[in-house]
C-alpha positions as CSV (number, residue, x, y, z in Angstrom):
1,M,-106.0,-24.9,-55.4
2,K,-102.4,-23.8,-55.7
3,L,-101.6,-23.2,-51.9
4,G,-102.5,-25.9,-49.5
5,C,-102.1,-24.2,-45.5
6,I,-103.0,-25.9,-42.2
7,G,-103.7,-23.8,-39.3
8,D,-103.2,-24.6,-35.8
9,D,-106.0,-22.8,-34.5
10,F,-109.0,-20.7,-35.6
11,T,-108.3,-17.3,-35.3
12,G,-104.7,-17.5,-37.1
13,S,-106.3,-19.4,-39.9
14,S,-108.6,-16.7,-40.5
15,D,-105.5,-14.2,-40.3
16,L,-103.9,-16.1,-42.4
17,A,-106.9,-16.5,-45.1
18,N,-107.2,-12.5,-44.5
19,M,-103.5,-12.2,-45.5
20,L,-103.9,-14.0,-49.3
21,A,-106.7,-12.5,-49.9
22,K,-105.7,-8.9,-49.7
23,E,-103.0,-10.0,-51.9
24,G,-105.5,-11.4,-54.4
25,M,-106.1,-14.8,-54.2
26,R,-109.4,-16.7,-54.2
27,V,-109.6,-18.1,-50.6
28,T,-111.5,-20.4,-48.6
29,Q,-111.2,-21.0,-44.8
30,F,-112.4,-24.7,-43.7
31,S,-113.3,-25.7,-40.1
32,G,-111.5,-29.0,-40.0
33,I,-110.8,-31.4,-42.8
34,P,-113.4,-31.0,-45.5
35,D,-115.4,-34.3,-46.7
36,G,-115.2,-33.7,-49.8
37,P,-113.3,-31.4,-52.8
38,A,-112.8,-27.5,-52.9
39,D,-114.8,-25.5,-55.2
40,A,-112.6,-25.3,-58.4
41,D,-112.2,-21.7,-58.5
42,V,-110.4,-21.6,-54.8
43,D,-106.8,-20.6,-55.1
44,A,-105.7,-21.3,-52.0
45,G,-107.5,-23.3,-49.0
46,V,-107.0,-22.9,-45.5
47,V,-107.7,-25.5,-43.2
48,A,-108.1,-24.4,-39.3
49,L,-107.4,-27.5,-37.0
50,K,-107.6,-26.9,-33.1
51,S,-104.1,-28.4,-32.6
52,R,-102.0,-25.8,-31.0
53,T,-102.5,-27.2,-27.3
54,I,-103.7,-30.6,-28.3
55,P,-101.2,-33.6,-27.5
56,V,-98.2,-33.9,-30.2
57,D,-99.3,-37.2,-31.5
58,E,-102.9,-36.0,-32.3
59,A,-101.5,-32.7,-33.4
60,V,-99.2,-34.5,-36.1
61,R,-102.1,-37.3,-37.2
62,L,-104.5,-34.0,-37.8
63,S,-102.0,-32.0,-39.6
64,L,-100.6,-34.9,-42.0
65,D,-104.7,-35.7,-42.5
66,A,-105.1,-32.2,-43.7
67,L,-102.1,-32.2,-45.7
68,E,-103.4,-35.3,-48.0
69,W,-106.5,-33.6,-48.3
70,L,-104.7,-30.3,-49.3
71,R,-102.6,-32.7,-52.1
72,A,-105.7,-34.5,-53.6
73,Q,-107.0,-30.5,-54.5
74,G,-103.7,-30.1,-56.9
75,C,-101.9,-28.2,-54.5
76,T,-98.0,-27.2,-55.3
77,Q,-96.9,-25.5,-52.3
78,F,-97.9,-25.6,-48.6
79,F,-97.9,-23.6,-45.8
80,F,-98.0,-24.6,-41.9
81,K,-99.4,-21.2,-40.3
82,Y,-98.6,-20.9,-36.1
83,C,-99.2,-17.7,-34.1
84,S,-97.1,-14.9,-34.7
85,T,-96.1,-15.3,-30.9
86,F,-95.0,-18.9,-31.7
87,D,-97.4,-20.2,-28.7
88,S,-95.9,-23.8,-28.4
89,T,-94.5,-25.7,-25.2
90,K,-90.9,-27.5,-25.1
91,E,-92.3,-30.9,-26.6
92,G,-94.6,-29.0,-29.1
93,N,-96.7,-28.9,-31.0
94,I,-94.8,-27.0,-34.0
95,G,-91.4,-28.7,-34.7
96,P,-93.0,-32.0,-34.4
97,V,-95.1,-31.2,-37.0
98,I,-92.9,-29.4,-39.0
99,D,-90.7,-32.5,-38.8
100,A,-93.8,-34.6,-40.1
101,L,-94.7,-32.6,-42.8
102,M,-91.3,-32.1,-44.5
103,E,-91.1,-36.2,-43.9
104,R,-94.6,-37.1,-45.6
105,L,-93.7,-33.8,-48.5
106,G,-90.5,-35.2,-48.8
107,A,-89.1,-31.8,-48.6
108,L,-85.2,-30.6,-48.0
109,N,-86.0,-27.9,-45.7
110,A,-88.3,-25.4,-44.7
111,I,-88.9,-21.7,-43.6
112,V,-89.5,-20.9,-40.2
113,C,-90.7,-17.3,-39.6
114,P,-93.7,-16.3,-37.1
115,A,-93.3,-12.6,-38.0
116,F,-95.8,-10.2,-38.4
117,P,-94.5,-6.7,-38.8
118,A,-98.1,-4.9,-38.8
119,T,-99.1,-6.4,-35.2
120,G,-95.8,-5.6,-33.8
121,R,-93.8,-9.1,-34.3
122,S,-90.4,-9.1,-35.9
123,I,-87.3,-11.4,-35.8
124,Y,-83.8,-10.3,-35.1
125,Q,-80.9,-12.4,-34.5
126,G,-83.3,-15.6,-34.2
127,H,-84.9,-13.5,-31.4
128,L,-88.9,-12.8,-31.6
129,F,-89.8,-9.2,-30.4
130,V,-93.5,-8.0,-29.6
131,N,-93.1,-4.5,-30.4
132,D,-89.9,-3.4,-28.6
133,T,-90.0,-6.0,-26.1
134,L,-88.5,-9.8,-26.2
135,L,-91.2,-12.2,-26.2
136,S,-90.7,-13.5,-23.1
137,E,-91.0,-10.4,-21.3
138,S,-93.9,-9.3,-23.5
139,G,-96.6,-11.2,-21.3
140,M,-96.5,-14.3,-23.2
141,E,-94.6,-15.6,-20.4
142,N,-97.7,-16.0,-18.6
143,H,-99.9,-17.9,-21.2
144,P,-101.8,-20.1,-19.3
145,L,-101.6,-23.1,-21.7
146,T,-98.0,-22.0,-23.8
147,P,-95.8,-20.0,-21.7
148,M,-93.2,-18.6,-23.8
149,T,-90.4,-18.0,-21.5
150,D,-87.3,-17.9,-24.4
151,A,-87.7,-15.6,-26.8
152,D,-84.7,-17.3,-29.2
153,I,-86.9,-19.3,-31.6
154,R,-83.7,-21.2,-32.6
155,R,-83.4,-22.3,-28.9
156,W,-87.0,-23.0,-28.5
157,L,-87.8,-24.8,-31.7
158,G,-84.5,-27.2,-31.0
159,H,-86.2,-28.4,-28.0
160,Q,-89.0,-29.6,-30.4
161,T,-87.6,-30.7,-33.5
162,R,-85.3,-34.0,-34.2
163,Q,-83.6,-32.0,-37.2
164,G,-81.2,-29.3,-37.2
165,V,-82.3,-25.4,-36.8
166,G,-80.7,-22.8,-39.2
167,H,-80.6,-19.2,-39.2
168,V,-80.7,-16.6,-42.0
169,P,-80.0,-13.1,-40.3
170,A,-81.6,-10.2,-41.0
171,A,-78.3,-8.7,-42.8
172,T,-78.4,-11.4,-45.4
173,V,-82.5,-10.8,-45.9
174,F,-81.8,-7.5,-46.5
175,D,-79.5,-8.4,-49.3
176,G,-82.4,-10.0,-51.2
177,S,-84.4,-12.9,-52.4
178,E,-81.3,-14.4,-53.9
179,A,-79.1,-13.8,-50.9
180,I,-82.1,-15.3,-48.6
181,A,-82.3,-18.7,-51.4
182,A,-78.6,-18.9,-51.3
183,A,-78.6,-18.8,-47.4
184,I,-81.5,-21.5,-47.2
185,A,-79.5,-23.3,-49.1
186,S,-76.0,-23.5,-47.2
187,E,-78.1,-24.1,-43.9
188,T,-79.7,-26.9,-45.7
189,E,-76.2,-28.4,-46.9
190,A,-74.9,-28.0,-43.7
191,G,-77.5,-30.2,-41.9
192,R,-80.0,-27.6,-40.2
193,P,-83.1,-27.8,-42.7
194,V,-85.5,-26.2,-40.2
195,I,-84.1,-22.3,-40.6
196,V,-85.7,-19.3,-38.8
197,V,-85.2,-16.2,-41.1
198,D,-85.0,-13.0,-39.6
199,A,-87.8,-10.1,-40.7
200,I,-88.7,-6.7,-39.5
201,R,-90.4,-5.0,-42.5
202,D,-93.2,-5.9,-44.8
203,Q,-90.8,-5.9,-47.8
204,D,-88.1,-8.6,-45.9
205,L,-91.1,-10.6,-45.8
206,R,-92.0,-10.6,-49.7
207,R,-88.3,-11.1,-50.1
208,I,-88.6,-14.1,-48.1
209,G,-91.5,-15.2,-50.0
210,A,-90.0,-14.7,-53.1
211,A,-86.7,-16.8,-52.1
212,A,-89.1,-19.3,-51.1
213,R,-90.8,-19.8,-54.4
214,D,-89.5,-23.4,-54.8
215,M,-89.8,-24.6,-51.4
216,T,-92.2,-27.4,-51.0
217,L,-92.9,-26.0,-47.4
218,V,-92.9,-22.7,-45.6
219,T,-94.3,-22.2,-42.0
220,G,-94.8,-19.4,-40.2
221,G,-97.2,-16.4,-38.7
222,S,-99.4,-15.0,-41.4
223,G,-97.1,-12.3,-42.6
224,I,-94.5,-14.4,-44.9
225,A,-97.9,-15.0,-47.0
226,L,-97.4,-11.5,-48.0
227,G,-94.7,-13.0,-50.8
228,L,-96.4,-16.3,-51.9
229,P,-99.2,-15.4,-53.8
230,A,-97.1,-13.4,-56.4
231,N,-95.0,-16.8,-57.1
232,L,-98.2,-18.8,-57.5
233,M,-100.7,-16.5,-59.5
234,A,-100.3,-14.8,-62.6
235,E,-101.1,-11.2,-62.7
236,G,-104.0,-11.4,-64.2
237,D,-105.8,-14.0,-62.3
238,L,-105.7,-11.9,-58.9
239,A,-109.1,-11.0,-57.6
240,P,-109.7,-7.7,-55.8
241,P,-110.5,-8.6,-52.2
242,D,-114.1,-8.1,-50.8
243,A,-115.4,-8.0,-53.9
244,D,-118.9,-9.5,-53.0
245,W,-118.9,-8.9,-49.4
246,Q,-121.8,-7.3,-48.0
247,G,-122.4,-7.2,-43.9
248,H,-125.6,-7.9,-41.7
249,S,-127.4,-5.7,-39.1
250,G,-128.5,-8.4,-37.0
251,P,-128.3,-9.0,-33.1
252,A,-125.0,-9.3,-32.2
253,A,-122.8,-10.3,-29.0
254,I,-119.1,-10.6,-28.1
255,I,-117.6,-13.6,-26.5
256,A,-113.6,-13.0,-24.9
257,G,-111.9,-16.1,-23.4
258,S,-108.2,-14.8,-23.6
259,A,-106.2,-13.3,-20.8
260,S,-103.8,-11.7,-23.0
261,R,-103.1,-8.0,-21.9
262,M,-104.6,-6.4,-25.2
263,T,-108.0,-8.7,-24.6
264,R,-107.9,-7.8,-21.2
265,A,-107.6,-3.7,-21.9
266,Q,-110.3,-4.5,-25.1
267,V,-112.7,-5.9,-22.4
268,A,-112.2,-3.2,-19.9
269,R,-113.0,-0.5,-22.5
270,Y,-116.0,-1.8,-23.8
271,A,-117.5,-2.9,-20.6
272,A,-116.9,0.7,-19.3
273,D,-120.0,1.8,-21.5
274,N,-121.6,-1.3,-22.6
275,P,-123.5,-4.5,-20.7
276,S,-120.6,-7.1,-19.6
277,R,-121.0,-10.1,-17.7
278,E,-117.5,-11.6,-16.2
279,I,-117.7,-16.0,-16.2
280,T,-115.2,-16.8,-14.0
281,A,-113.2,-20.1,-13.6
282,D,-115.0,-20.8,-10.1
283,D,-118.6,-20.3,-11.7
284,V,-117.7,-22.6,-14.5
285,M,-115.9,-25.6,-12.5
286,E,-118.6,-25.2,-9.6
287,G,-121.4,-24.6,-11.7
288,R,-122.6,-21.4,-10.7
289,V,-123.3,-20.2,-14.0
290,T,-124.6,-22.0,-17.3
291,P,-124.3,-21.0,-21.3
292,E,-128.2,-20.8,-20.9
293,D,-127.5,-18.0,-18.0
294,A,-125.1,-16.2,-20.0
295,A,-126.8,-16.4,-23.5
296,R,-130.1,-14.9,-21.7
297,F,-128.2,-12.2,-20.5
298,A,-126.8,-11.6,-23.6
299,I,-129.8,-11.5,-25.6
300,E,-131.9,-9.6,-23.0
301,A,-129.2,-7.1,-22.8
302,D,-130.0,-3.4,-23.6
303,G,-127.7,-3.1,-26.2
304,T,-125.1,-5.3,-27.7
305,A,-123.3,-7.5,-24.7
306,L,-120.0,-9.0,-23.8
307,V,-119.6,-12.2,-22.0
308,Y,-116.2,-12.7,-21.1
309,S,-113.5,-14.7,-18.7
310,S,-110.6,-12.8,-19.2
311,A,-108.8,-12.8,-15.8
312,D,-105.1,-11.4,-14.9
313,P,-102.6,-14.2,-14.9
314,D,-102.4,-14.8,-11.1
315,T,-106.2,-15.5,-11.0
316,V,-105.9,-17.8,-14.1
317,R,-103.0,-19.8,-12.2
318,A,-104.6,-20.0,-8.8
319,A,-107.6,-21.1,-10.7
320,Q,-105.4,-23.9,-13.0
321,E,-104.0,-25.0,-9.3
322,R,-107.2,-25.8,-7.9
323,Y,-108.7,-27.4,-10.5
324,G,-106.0,-28.8,-13.3
325,R,-104.7,-26.5,-16.3
326,E,-106.7,-29.0,-18.9
327,K,-109.8,-29.0,-17.4
328,V,-110.0,-25.6,-16.7
329,A,-109.4,-24.9,-20.5
330,G,-111.6,-27.7,-21.2
331,R,-114.5,-26.5,-19.2
332,L,-114.4,-23.0,-20.0
333,E,-114.1,-23.3,-23.9
334,N,-117.0,-26.2,-23.5
335,F,-118.7,-23.4,-21.7
336,F,-118.6,-20.9,-24.7
337,A,-118.7,-22.9,-27.3
338,E,-122.6,-24.1,-25.5
339,T,-123.1,-20.0,-25.1
340,A,-122.5,-19.4,-29.0
341,R,-125.0,-21.9,-29.7
342,K,-127.8,-20.7,-27.6
343,L,-126.9,-17.3,-28.8
344,V,-127.2,-18.4,-32.6
345,E,-130.4,-20.4,-31.7
346,G,-131.6,-17.0,-30.0
347,G,-131.2,-14.9,-33.3
348,V,-127.7,-13.3,-32.8
349,T,-126.0,-13.3,-36.3
350,R,-123.0,-11.4,-35.4
351,L,-120.8,-12.5,-33.1
352,V,-117.4,-11.6,-32.6
353,T,-114.8,-13.9,-30.4
354,A,-111.4,-13.0,-28.5
355,G,-109.0,-16.1,-28.0
356,G,-107.7,-18.5,-30.5
357,E,-108.8,-21.8,-28.2
358,T,-112.3,-19.8,-27.8
359,S,-112.9,-19.0,-31.3
360,G,-112.0,-22.8,-32.0
361,A,-114.4,-24.1,-29.6
362,V,-117.1,-21.5,-30.6
363,V,-116.7,-22.4,-34.2
364,E,-116.8,-25.8,-33.9
365,G,-119.7,-26.1,-31.9
366,L,-121.6,-23.9,-34.2
367,G,-121.3,-26.8,-36.8
368,I,-119.4,-24.1,-39.4
369,E,-117.7,-25.9,-42.2
370,A,-116.4,-23.3,-44.3
371,L,-116.1,-19.2,-43.9
372,R,-115.8,-16.7,-46.6
373,I,-113.5,-13.7,-45.8
374,G,-114.6,-10.5,-45.7
375,P,-112.9,-7.0,-44.9
376,E,-110.0,-6.6,-42.6
377,I,-111.2,-5.1,-39.2
378,A,-107.6,-5.0,-37.9
379,P,-104.6,-6.2,-38.9
380,G,-104.7,-10.3,-38.9
381,V,-108.2,-10.0,-38.2
382,P,-110.7,-10.3,-41.0
383,A,-114.6,-10.3,-41.3
384,L,-115.9,-13.7,-41.6
385,R,-118.9,-15.6,-43.1
386,A,-120.3,-18.9,-42.2
387,E,-120.8,-20.4,-45.7
388,G,-124.6,-20.8,-46.6
389,R,-125.3,-19.1,-43.5
390,D,-126.5,-15.3,-42.5
391,L,-124.0,-15.6,-39.8
392,F,-121.4,-13.1,-39.5
393,L,-118.1,-13.7,-37.2
394,A,-114.7,-11.7,-36.2
395,L,-112.1,-14.5,-34.8
396,K,-109.6,-12.2,-32.8
397,S,-106.1,-13.8,-31.6
398,G,-105.3,-12.4,-27.8
399,N,-103.0,-9.9,-28.8
400,F,-104.5,-8.5,-31.9
401,G,-106.6,-5.6,-32.4
402,D,-106.4,-2.1,-30.3
403,E,-108.7,-1.2,-27.4
404,E,-111.7,-0.3,-29.5
405,F,-111.8,-3.6,-31.3
406,F,-114.9,-4.8,-30.2
407,T,-116.6,-1.6,-31.3
408,K,-115.0,-1.7,-34.6
409,A,-115.7,-5.1,-35.1
410,L,-119.3,-4.9,-34.6
411,A,-119.3,-2.4,-37.0
412,V,-117.5,-4.3,-39.5
413,L,-119.5,-7.1,-39.4
414,E,-122.8,-4.8,-40.3
415,G,-121.3,-3.4,-43.2
416,K,-119.9,-0.3,-42.0
417,T,-116.4,0.5,-43.0
């Protein structure tokens, strides 16, 4: 294994695995830290953790454990993957994990680049944009767990890390990989080793990747992975993506637990023409509906059903005030994990999930240990197959995909492209 990756949630990890596979690496995504060694033919291993919103100390511990497993597989470069909207609080968890990984690896510096232009995420002058809108005005300021109220990634990261935060501006990035590498060295020497790098185009990411050739640790969104395989793989070793992918035509269901703008639009579009059932926080907290009820509805529905809890921000905040933020999030995740188990027990073999926390809960609930990467459904979202099982999944971050995503995902999982 050449590249060792640590993802702070399951959807972001599949996003990264998809990018690396498209660039020709043989990739396996692991659900948590494996008990044994990886297969010898794996070029890049992605250890998916559910560490984005857990306590900082626990996120650091899990990330270091994942790092040690990846080091034991022979990796020569390491990638810490977080969301392209930098989902975090002022306390962490991104900065503390970067600090811990750098210390364990003895790394002199680390790139910070969550940009992913294919999905509208770009960094300019250290500020993160979603399309043409500052992150702090994109809807992410209303995220129920990690409200992003400041688009300046340098400033936000400064709250989280105990190290100096540097910056490589777009003008330098446009000058190419050598200029980027020189700027990284200069920022490191100046005592700013955690370095935010601007990127607004895919070619910027490839240049940044080339500049990171000799770096031990790279961090960011999946976009920066565009430039890493060329550093680590000889051209003849690159493999065609999706070479052995085959879909499945079995029963399907959709679970949506994200409150993002795009997921709510996707829910509205799909529910207009297909069976759907909303699960409110009050329903779950007060025991008015059970996972058995939700699964039964989906299995017995005339068509592929959607079960969702994707309320608007005001409704989400009101529920958090009534019951507590952590309690609501935990109960909903457990609800959908158990619903997924009941669906699979009832014969469902294709499952689409929306929302990072929801997807992580579902994968853990289903006991999936590893995932094979299939064709891309939308930028950042691949089709997946549970290793050794006839179970096909799509794990979607909240804001990814267009309004027709659910219909497209079902078709790709079935083998239709």
